[in-house]
N, C-alpha and C positions, 0 to 999 in steps of 0.2 A: 220337719215332719211334725204333725200334730200329735196330740195325746192318743193313747191307745183307744180310748172311748170314742174320740172323734173319727179316727180311721175306721173303727168298727161300724160306726153310724154311717159313714160315707159308703162303705162297702154294702151295708144292709140296704141302702137306698138305691145304689147304682146297679147291683146285681139283678134284682127283680126287673128293673126297667130293661136292661139288655136281654134278659131272658124272654120277656114279653115281646120285645122287638124282633128277636131272632126266631121265635116260634111262630109269630104272625097271628096268633089267635086273638089276642086282645087289641092289637094294633091294626087289625084288618079293617075296622070301620074308620072312615075318614075323620069323624068327629073325635073319636078316642085317640087316633093317631095325632091329630092336631094338638090336643090337650097334652098328650105325653111328650111330644117333641118340643112344644113351646115351654113346658115346665123344665125339661132337661136343658134346653138352651139358656133359659133364664138362670138356672143354677150354675151352669158352666160359666156364664158371663160374670156372675157374682163371685164365684170361686177364683176365676182368673184375675178379677180386679183386686181381690184381697192379696193374691200372690204378687201382682205387679206393684201394688202400693206398699208392700212389705208390712202388712198389718197382721200377719200370722205370727203366732208365738214361736219362739226358737226351739 
């Protein structure tokens, strides 16, 4: 697991995204939805690549 600051930063980014997606207010527009989901997908791919390549600190 990462440092406390890293975990807090991850939660601070992910929580509003899922809140917006669940409420449907911000993600109701197709353009906003495309930007939000593509950004989330890119970050998920980058995060998983770091886990798989074992580049995360112990």
